[in-house]
N, C-alpha and C positions, 0 to 999 in steps of 0.2 A: 881766447885767440879769436872770436867771433863776437862782436857787438853790434846787432842790428836794431836800430830804433825808429820807432814810428814811421814804418814803411807802409806806404800806399800806393796803388797803383790801378789805373783805369785804362780799359780798352774800350773806346767809345761811352755807350752808356753804362757798361758791365763793370762794376765795382768789384775788380778781380782780389784786391787785398785792402785791407781797410785797418791803418793804424796798427800795425804788427811790430811787435818788439822781440828779441830774443839774444840772450848773451849764450855762449857755448865756451866752456873753459876746456884747456888742453887734455886730451885723454877720453873725453866723452863720447859717447854716442846718442845722438839725439834723434828722435823718429817722429816725422811730421805724419799725422794721421788723419783722417776724416774723411766725408763722402767725397765723392768726385764732384770737381766744380767748386771746391771749399779754399780754394787759393793755395794748395800745399806747394804745386811747381811753381807757381809763378813768385812764391815768398824765397824758394829756393834759387831762382833764376834771380832774382833782385841781388840776393846775397852774393852770388857770383859776379854779377854785372853782365848777366847776358841778357837782362831786361833792366832797363834804367828806371827805378823808382819816382815816381810823380813828388811824392814827399819822402822824408826821412834820410836816415843815414847810414852806411855800413862802414864800422872799422874792423879790420884784420890787423892783430897784433898791435891795437893802439893807433894805427895809420889810418887815416881815411880814404875809403875807396872813391878817388874823384876823377870822373872821365877826363876832365880838363888838365890834369897833371897827367898826360900820356906815359911818360917813362916809370913813373911811380905807381900807376894804374896798373900798368902790364905786370911791373913786377908783383904787385899784390895779388892780381889774379892768378900769376903763376904758382902762387902758394897753394891755391885751391885745385885739385883734380876733380873734374865733372866726369860723371858715367851718366849718358843718357839711356831712356826707356826703349830708343829702337837702334843703340849700338853705335851708328854713324860711322862704321867703318868705310876706308875707301876701297869699292867694290874691285877695282884695277888694280890694287898692289897687295902683295903677299902680307901675311902676319907680321913677318919679320920686318918690312917694309913700313906697314901701318904703325908699328911700335918705334920705329927709327925716325921716322918724318919729321915729327915736332922737337924732337930732340937736336936734330940738326939744323933746322930752320930756324926755331925759336931761341933755344939755348946754344946754338952755334958749336954743338959738340963734332968731334970729328966721326966720320963714318965708323971706324973701328970703335971708337969708346963708346958710339950709339948701340952699336950692334952687341958688344958685351953687355951692357945695361940692359938691352931688349930681352937677351936669351935668359938674363938672370930672373926677370919680372915674370917671363913666360915661363920658366920653371917653377916659379911659386905657384901660378895657377894652373899648374901639370898641363901645359901646352907648347913645350919645346919640340916636340914631334910634330907639330904642324905649321913650324916656322915657314916653309915654303908652300903651304896652302893658301888659298885665296878663299875670302868671307863666304863666297857661293858654295865651297865645298863643306862649310862648319855648321853644326848645329847650331840651333839658336843660344844654348847654354854656352857652347865654346865661344860663339861670337862675343857674348857680353864677357867672359871671363877675358877674350883679348882685349877688348874695351878697358876693362878694369887694369889689366898688366899694362896698357899704353898709357892709362892715366898716371899710373905708380912710376913709369918710366921717368916723368918729369919731376919727380921726387917731391911731391907737395907735401905740404904739413897738415892739410885738411883736405880730407875727400868728402864729395857730394855726391849722392846717389839720387836720381829722380826715377823714382818706380824702376828699378832695374829688373825685376822679374816679371812683370805685368805682361810683356810681350812674347813670354816663355810658355810652352808646353808645361804642364805640371811636373812632367818627368825630370825636366831641366831646371827647375826650380832650385832643386837641393843644393846642386852643384855650386850655383852661383852664390846661394846664401852660406855655404860654407867656407867660400872665400872670404866674403865679406866678415864673417864670424872669426876668421884668422888674422885678418886686419885688426878688428877690434881688440882681439888678446894680446896682440903686438903692441898695443897704445895709440893706433892712429885715431885721430880726432874725426870725426864722422857726422854728418847730416844726413839723414836718410828719409826720403819720401816713400811711404811703402804702404802697402793692403797687406802685408805679411804680419799679421797679427802675434804669430807666434815667436818670429823674430824679434819684432818690437818689445815683446815681453821678456824674453832670455837675454838677449844681447844688449838691448836698448838700456841707457842709464836713466835716460828722462824720454818723455812722450808730451809731445806739444799737438793737441787737438784743436782742429780747425774746423769752423763753419761759415758759410757764406763770406770768406774773405778775413773773418775775424779770428784770434785767437780767443777760444773758450776756456780752455782749461790744461795746465802745464803740471805736470806731478813726475815723482820717479815712477818709473815702469810698473813696479810690483803694484805700488799705490792705486796707480791708473786702473790697471786691469782687475783689481779685488775690490777697490772703494772708490769709485769715481763718483766726484763731487756733484757735477751738473747733470740736470736732467737730459740735456742734448747728449752727453756722452754715454750715460746709461742707456738711452735709448738706441744709441748707434752701436754699442757693445752687445746688446741684447739680439741685434739682428745679425750681427757678424759671428756671434756664437751661438746659433740658432741649434735647437737640440732636435 
C-alpha cells in the first residue's frame, strides 16, 4: 500500500533523512523506532506529504504522490489518516464538531451524515459521552482518542501515528495504545513512530530502526527484539530495557 523509495530531506545543514526506503503491505503494522533526532517523524511526514522530500518518491497503492497533480495528490493523501503527537484539536470546537469538520469541508458530506459517522467512531474509542465537551475539558488520553476518531471519520485505508503517546502522562498511555491495538486487530494498515517498545513488540509486524536519518535495520518485531543484528540496535535496546 505504501512504497517509499530513497527519501532524503534536509533542513538547512541538518540531514534529517538520508536515502530511506520502505514498503508497507496491506494489514501491516510497521513501527519506526530509534533515538530522538533519528529521522522517524520526518520519514513519516514525507510519506504523508506533510513534508516534501528533497529526493525520492512515495507511491500509495501504486499511484505517485505528486504535489504537481493537485486533485490526485489530495485524493491519495486522504487515504492516509495522520495522528499527531500533540492532538491538534480545534480548542473552540466541541469533540463532535472536531470530528465533523473535515468530513463536511473536505469530503463534502452532509452535516447529518458527518454526525452519524462521528458518533460511530467516538463510540469505538469510548468517548460518545464527551461529544459536547471542548478539548480543554478532556484529559490528554481522551484528546488523543478524539484525534484518532477524527482521523478514522475520513475512512482512511492507512493510519500514520507520530509518537501518539509521548505527550501523555504514563497513566493515560494505556488507553490510547489499546485503541491502536484494536485498530491493528481489525486489519488497519499502520505506520507508527513510537517509543513504546512493548507496543512495537506485541502489535508491530515489523520494526524499522533509524539512526542519524538512515535506516539501520529492518526485521519482524520478535526477531528485532530478541536477535537484533546491528551493533547500534543492540546498544539502543540495552539502554531501553535497562535492569
